[in-house]
C-alpha positions in Angstrom: -10.4 30.4 -13.7 -6.6 29.5 -13.4 -6.0 26.2 -15.1 -3.6 23.3 -13.8 -0.8 23.3 -15.6 0.5 19.6 -16.4 3.7 17.9 -18.0 3.2 14.7 -19.5 6.3 12.4 -19.6 5.7 9.4 -21.7 8.2 8.0 -24.2 5.7 6.9 -26.7 4.5 9.9 -28.8 1.4 8.5 -29.8 0.5 7.9 -26.0 1.5 11.5 -25.3 -0.6 12.9 -28.4 -3.4 10.7 -26.9 -3.2 12.2 -23.3 -3.0 15.8 -24.9 -6.0 15.0 -27.1 -7.9 13.9 -24.0 -7.1 16.6 -21.8 -7.3 19.5 -24.2 -11.2 18.9 -23.6 -10.6 19.8 -19.9 -10.9 23.6 -19.7 -9.4 24.0 -16.4 -6.5 21.5 -17.3 -3.4 23.0 -19.5 -0.7 20.5 -21.0 2.6 22.9 -21.1 5.1 20.4 -21.9 5.8 16.6 -23.0 8.9 14.6 -22.0 10.0 11.6 -24.1 12.4 10.7 -21.5 13.1 11.0 -17.8 16.0 13.1 -17.8 13.7 15.6 -20.0 11.1 15.1 -17.6 13.4 16.6 -14.7 14.7 19.2 -17.4 11.4 20.8 -18.2 10.2 20.3 -14.5 12.8 22.8 -13.7 12.2 25.0 -17.0 8.1 24.8 -16.7 7.3 24.6 -13.2 4.2 22.7 -13.7 1.7 22.1 -11.3 1.3 18.3 -12.1 3.5 16.0 -13.7 2.0 12.9 -15.2 5.0 10.3 -15.5 5.4 7.1 -17.3 7.5 4.4 -15.2 9.1 2.9 -18.1 11.0 5.9 -19.5 14.4 5.6 -21.4 17.6 7.5 -20.3 16.2 7.8 -16.5 13.2 5.7 -15.1 10.5 7.3 -14.2 10.7 6.4 -10.7 14.3 7.7 -10.3 13.1 10.7 -12.2 10.0 11.1 -9.8 12.6 11.3 -7.0 14.6 13.8 -8.4 11.5 15.8 -9.0 9.9 15.3 -5.5 13.7 16.5 -3.8 14.0 19.5 -5.9 10.4 20.6 -6.6 8.1 19.7 -3.5 5.4 21.5 -4.5 5.0 19.8 -8.0 2.5 16.8 -7.7 3.5 13.6 -9.9 1.2 10.8 -10.7 2.6 8.0 -11.9 1.7 5.9 -15.0 2.0 2.3 -15.6 0.9 -1.0 -17.4 1.8 -3.0 -14.3 0.6 -3.3 -10.9 3.0 -5.5 -8.9 3.8 -4.7 -5.3 7.3 -3.7 -6.2 6.1 -0.4 -7.8 3.2 0.2 -5.5 6.0 0.2 -2.7 8.4 2.4 -4.6 5.8 5.0 -5.6 4.8 5.1 -2.1 8.1 5.4 -0.8 8.6 8.2 -3.1 5.7 10.5 -2.1 4.1 10.2 -5.5 0.8 11.6 -5.2 -0.9 9.2 -7.4 -0.7 6.2 -9.3 -2.9 5.1 -12.2 -2.6 2.2 -14.5 -2.8 2.7 -18.3 -6.3 0.7 -18.6 -7.8 3.6 -16.4 -10.4 5.8 -18.2 -9.8 9.2 -19.4 -12.1 10.4 -16.9 -9.8 8.8 -14.0 -6.5 10.9 -15.6 -8.5 14.5 -15.1 -9.8 13.6 -12.1 -6.4 12.4 -10.7 -4.9 15.6 -11.5 -8.0 17.8 -10.1 -7.3 15.8 -6.8 -3.7 15.8 -6.8 -3.8 19.7 -7.4 -6.2 20.1 -4.2 -3.3 18.2 -2.2 -5.1 14.8 -2.0 -3.6 11.5 -3.4 -5.6 9.4 -6.4 -4.7 5.8 -6.6 -6.1 3.3 -9.0 -8.8 1.4 -6.8 -6.9 -2.1 -6.5 -3.5 -0.1 -5.8 -5.6 1.8 -3.5 -6.9 -1.6 -1.4 -3.2 -2.5 -1.4 -2.1 0.7 -0.1 -4.6 0.5 2.8 -4.0 -3.2 3.5 -0.3 -2.1 4.6 -1.2 0.9 6.9 -1.8 -1.6 9.3 2.1 -3.2 8.9 4.5 -0.2 8.3 7.0 -2.9 7.7 7.6 -1.8 4.2 9.2 -2.5 1.0 8.9 1.0 0.6 11.5 1.8 3.6 14.2 -0.7 2.2 13.4 0.8 -1.2 14.8 4.0 0.1 17.6 2.8 1.9 18.7 0.6 -1.1 18.5 3.2 -3.8 20.1 5.9 -1.7 23.3 3.9 -1.7 23.1 4.9 -5.4 23.8 8.1 -7.1 20.9 9.2 -9.7 24.1 9.1 -12.3 24.9 5.2 -11.0 20.6 4.6 -11.3 21.3 5.9 -14.8 24.0 3.9 -15.9 22.3 0.5 -14.4 19.4 1.3 -15.9 21.4 1.5 -19.5 23.3 -1.5 -18.4 20.1 -3.9 -17.4 18.5 -2.7 -20.4 21.2 -4.6 -22.7 23.3 -1.4 -23.7 27.3 -1.7 -24.1 29.4 0.6 -22.1 30.0 2.5 -25.7 26.9 3.4 -26.2 26.0 4.0 -22.3 28.7 6.3 -22.8 27.2 8.3 -25.8 24.0 8.4 -24.4 25.1 10.0 -21.1 27.6 12.0 -22.8 30.7 10.7 -20.8 33.6 8.7 -21.5 34.0 4.8 -22.0 36.3 4.9 -18.8 33.9 6.7 -16.7 31.1 4.2 -17.7 33.5 1.7 -16.8 34.0 3.2 -13.4 30.7 3.6 -12.8 30.2 -0.1 -13.5 32.7 -1.1 -11.1 31.2 1.2 -8.4 28.3 -0.7 -8.6 29.4 -4.1 -8.4 31.2 -3.1 -5.6 28.4 -0.9 -3.8 25.7 -3.9 -4.6 27.9 -6.4 -4.1 27.2 -8.0 -7.8 29.7 -9.0 -9.8 28.2 -9.7 -13.4 25.8 -7.9 -15.7 23.1 -10.7 -15.5 23.6 -9.9 -11.6 23.2 -6.3 -12.1 20.1 -6.7 -14.6 18.4 -9.1 -12.2 18.6 -6.5 -9.5 17.4 -3.6 -11.9 14.0 -5.6 -12.5 13.7 -6.3 -8.6 14.0 -2.8 -7.9 11.7 -1.4 -10.4 14.7 0.4 -12.1 13.3 -1.2 -15.4 10.0 -3.1 -15.9 10.1 -6.7 -16.2 8.7 -6.6 -19.4 11.5 -4.7 -20.7 13.7 -7.2 -23.6 17.3 -7.3 -22.4 20.4 -8.7 -23.7 22.7 -10.1 -21.3 26.4 -9.9 -22.3 
């Protein structure tokens, strides 16, 4: 029997180890890789081509939603299941907009994760019950924050989203440059372009925007300078 290959993308090693331990007992599922950052998740998807990626939203360097967008764009056959400790509407809307195959709350049981992996591999979707109810409620009103999300974030390049995330997390330009492997001057240019595109003129405003759009989770501790 061919096993379902899975990539685990979660920044906390102890959580990844927990997921791997849970899934190793499933004879039809095989964890073939682990990613600690969103950027690494994209790179490993390109290298390993897993059937399913289990993606935490709150990932460093590249948040889970932007990583999912890139994976879905370049590898449309790869199924992505989003994991989050939060179920706010902004995340539900964005997950729906990105075409993720599932959304599980971290409070879900281990059985739910294995079931979700099997269901999305079959071409189905799998959402936590509370999230599923909200998505069904929106089917009657496709007004959508989802469409709005795509329009807003299509205005930003992948690199701009990375820079915005790091700025919103309180990292100074020098550290952003070091983490992205670019010059201080390049980061400053990206910052100016972001402010111009979004019509936001200070770091506090960029941080509020990043939280509102789910680029960083509202629980992330940020330093506004």
